[in-house]
C-alpha positions in Angstrom: -19.7 31.8 3.1 -21.3 31.6 -0.4 -25.0 32.5 -1.2 -25.1 29.6 -3.6 -25.8 26.2 -2.4 -26.1 22.6 -3.9 -29.5 22.2 -5.6 -29.9 26.0 -6.3 -31.1 27.1 -9.8 -28.4 29.7 -11.2 -27.8 31.4 -14.3 -24.5 32.4 -15.9 -23.9 36.2 -16.0 -20.5 36.3 -18.0 -18.4 34.2 -20.3 -18.9 31.8 -23.2 -22.0 30.3 -21.6 -23.7 33.6 -20.7 -27.4 33.2 -20.2 -27.4 29.4 -19.6 -29.4 28.1 -16.7 -28.7 25.1 -14.7 -28.7 23.4 -11.2 -25.7 23.4 -9.0 -24.3 19.9 -8.5 -21.4 20.4 -6.2 -19.7 23.5 -4.6 -16.0 23.9 -4.0 -15.8 26.5 -1.2 -12.0 26.8 -1.0 -11.7 27.4 -4.8 -14.8 29.5 -4.9 -16.1 27.4 -7.8 -19.2 25.3 -8.6 -20.3 22.5 -10.9 -23.4 23.3 -12.8 -25.5 21.1 -15.1 -25.0 21.9 -18.8 -22.6 24.7 -18.1 -18.9 25.0 -19.0 -19.0 21.6 -20.9 -15.5 20.5 -22.0 -14.1 17.5 -24.1 -11.9 15.2 -22.2 -9.9 12.1 -23.7 -10.8 9.2 -21.4 -8.9 5.9 -21.3 -10.9 2.7 -21.6 -11.7 0.9 -18.3 -13.5 -2.3 -17.5 -16.7 -0.4 -16.9 -16.3 2.5 -19.4 -15.6 2.8 -23.1 -12.5 5.0 -24.0 -12.8 8.1 -26.3 -13.6 11.7 -26.1 -16.1 12.5 -23.4 -18.2 15.7 -22.8 -18.4 16.7 -19.2 -19.1 19.8 -17.1 -16.2 21.7 -15.7 -16.2 24.0 -12.7 -17.2 27.7 -13.0 -16.2 30.6 -10.7 -19.0 31.8 -8.3 -18.7 35.4 -9.4 -20.0 34.3 -12.8 -23.2 32.9 -11.4 -26.4 34.6 -10.1 -29.6 33.0 -8.5 -32.5 32.6 -10.7 -35.6 34.6 -9.4 -38.4 32.1 -8.6 -41.0 34.5 -10.0 -39.5 36.0 -13.1 -36.8 33.6 -14.0 -34.1 36.4 -14.2 -30.9 36.8 -12.3 -31.4 38.2 -8.9 -29.2 38.9 -5.8 -29.7 37.1 -2.6 -30.5 38.5 0.9 -31.0 36.9 4.2 -34.0 37.5 6.6 -35.4 35.9 9.8 -38.9 34.6 9.6 -41.4 34.8 12.4 -40.8 31.2 13.4 -37.0 32.1 14.0 -35.7 30.4 10.9 -32.9 32.3 8.9 -33.8 32.0 5.1 -32.4 33.3 1.8 -34.7 35.4 -0.4 -34.5 36.8 -3.9 -34.0 40.6 -3.6 -35.8 41.2 -7.0 -39.2 39.7 -5.9 -38.8 39.2 -2.3 -39.6 35.4 -2.9 -38.1 33.0 -0.2 -35.6 30.6 -1.9 -35.2 28.2 1.1 -38.2 26.0 1.7 
């Protein structure tokens, strides 16, 4: 199971887009990859359809989960993720750097 879920704010730790922040749009658990806004943008040649114009289109490609880290809610820097159980019995994720709860 991955610590990163859809809708999480993440930062890229290595590669061409190192330091970029974005929100996770989709997770591909079997490939261990994620689609993140504004990260790993590639150019694709697209054929014209009835609804879309043809040409060269910029779109996001997937990035491996090992190259992503959670953004700490307090500091805005990369943080690891831990799990803890709250008093009401809910299991939540928290940022290890600040202790701030990620799940609301």
